[in-house]
N, C-alpha and C positions, 0 to 999 in steps of 0.2 A: 359639626363633628370636631372633636378635640384633637389637635395635632400632637403627634408623639415626638418628643425631643430626641435627637440622636444622643447616643451615650457620650457622657462627658469624657474629655481627654484624660483626665486624672484617673477615672475608673478604668479606662483601657490600659493605662500604664500600670495600674495596680494589678490588673489581671495578668498582664505580661510578666510582671515581676514575680507573682505567685507561681506562674507556670514555669518560669526559669528556675526558681528555687526548688520546685518539685522535681524538675529534671536533674538539677544538681544533686539533690538528695538521692534520687533513684540511681544515679551513676555510682555514688559513693557506697550506697547499700549493696549494689551489684558487686563492687570490688570486694567488699567485706564478706558477702555471702560466698563468693567464689573462693576466697582465701581460706574459708573454714573447711573446705573439702578438697581443694586442689593445690598442689605445690605452687607457690607464688610465681616461680620462673615459668610455669606452664600457662599462666593466665595471660591472654592476649587482649589487645584493644577490642578486637572483634568479639571475644567472649564477654567482655564488660558491656559493650554496646548492646549485644543481643540480650543479655540478662536484664539490662535496664530498659529495654524496649526502645532504644534510640539508635541512631546511625553512628558509625565511627567518626564521621565529620563533626557530629554534635559533641562527642566526647572530646575531640581535639580542640574544638572552639572553646569549650568550657575550661579545659585543663592543660592544653598544649601538648601533652605527651602521656604515655603510660606512667612514667615516673611522677608526672604532675598529679595524676589521679591518686597514686599511692601516697604521695606526700599529703594531699588534702584529706585522704581517708585517715591517715595517722593523726592529723590535727583534730579532726572531728571525733575520732574514737577516743582520743585522750581527754577531750572535753566531756564526752559522755561518761567515761570512767570516773572522772572527778565528781561529776554530779551523782552518779549511781552510788558511789562509795561514801558520800558525805555523811558523817556521823558526829555526834557531840563528843568532844574529847573525854576520854576516861570511861566511857560506857563500853566495857569489854564485850558484853553479850551482844550489843547492837553492832559493834565493829565486826565480830566474828560472823554473825548472821549475814551481815552485808557482804563480806568478802566471799562467803560460801555461795550466796545467791549469785554474785558476780561470776564465780567460777562455774556454777551450774549453767549460766547463760553462755559463757565464752571459753571455759577451761579447755575443752577438747580442741577448739580452733587455735588457742594459744599454744597448746602442746605441739600441734602440727607446725606452727611457725618456729617454735624453738628447735625443732628437728632440722630446720633449714638454715639456721643462722650462720653456720660455718661455711655454707656454700652460696649464699645469696645475700648480697649487700642490703637489699630492701628488707628482707626478713630480719637481718641484724638490726637495722634502724628501728623496726617495729618493736623487737624484743628489748632493745636498749631503752626505748621510751617507756615500755611496760615496766621494766625494772626500776627506772627512775620514779615513775608514778607510784609504784608499790612502796618504795622506800619513803617517799614523801607522805603517802597516806598513813603509813605506820607512825611516822613522826607526829602527824596531826591527831590521829585517832587514839593513840595511847599516851599522849603527852601528859606530864613530863616523864621521861625515862632517862636512865644513864645510857652511855654509848653501848655498853655490853647488853643491857636489856633491849635496846633498840635492835641490835643485830639479831638477838635471839627471837624477838617478836617478828622480825622480817621472815625468819625461817619458819616459825610456828604458823604463820598465816600465808606462806608462800604457795604458789600454784603447785609445786612439786609435792608439798605436804598434802594438799587437797587430793592430788592424783594418787598418792600412796594410800590414803584412807578411802577415798571414794571409788577409784577404779581398781587398784591393786588388791585392796582388802575387801572391797564390795560393800562398804558401809553405805547407808542411805544418807541423804543430805543432813537430816537431823543428828544422826550419830556422828557424822563428820564434824559438824559444828560443835557438838559436845566435846569431842576429842581436842579440837583446836582451842576451845575455850579453856579446857583443863591445862593445856600447855601454856597458854597466855597467863592464866591465873598463877601458875607456878613460877613463871618468869617474873611477873610483876611483884609476887610475894617474896622475892629474894631479899635476904637481909643485906643491909649496907647499900651504898650508893654506886659502887662499881665505877666511879667517875674516871678512874685511870684506864679502864679496860677497853 
């Protein structure tokens, strides 16, 4: 009869590492999912743990505190936004479609956070990172542009522009993208360099 070798140590370590990473992800996803429907200040460690299917002690071991969870979630979300919004510079249609898709996924949750930024320091940190990401994305996606064009493109592709078209005016995603595209084309088609503006 052939003997069965015990699992190699490296295999067990790999399985443990995969399990730890899955737990890490689940906690961050729980924090993000809760923040999409509940004011940030109302979200407790118990809420995050329950939503992730782990104990509060597990959350504390991984992140140290509630603020640690939020900080890690901000870093992870920022990396995901950069990846989701990546487009070739100068492709206006792709840029607009990409940003509209992003807002379709996260726009309502982002609006909820914006409504909290004057009363919650964590919400302000998140929205500040979001503004910086958007500004950087516009610089990359529409390069090269003048300073004035850059500012106008930030507005044309901003979350509030999406909200005005999509939620307030009731346009569908395709119509919203068409309107944003027209705004961007008009801005980029401006005569002159506007270098001083």
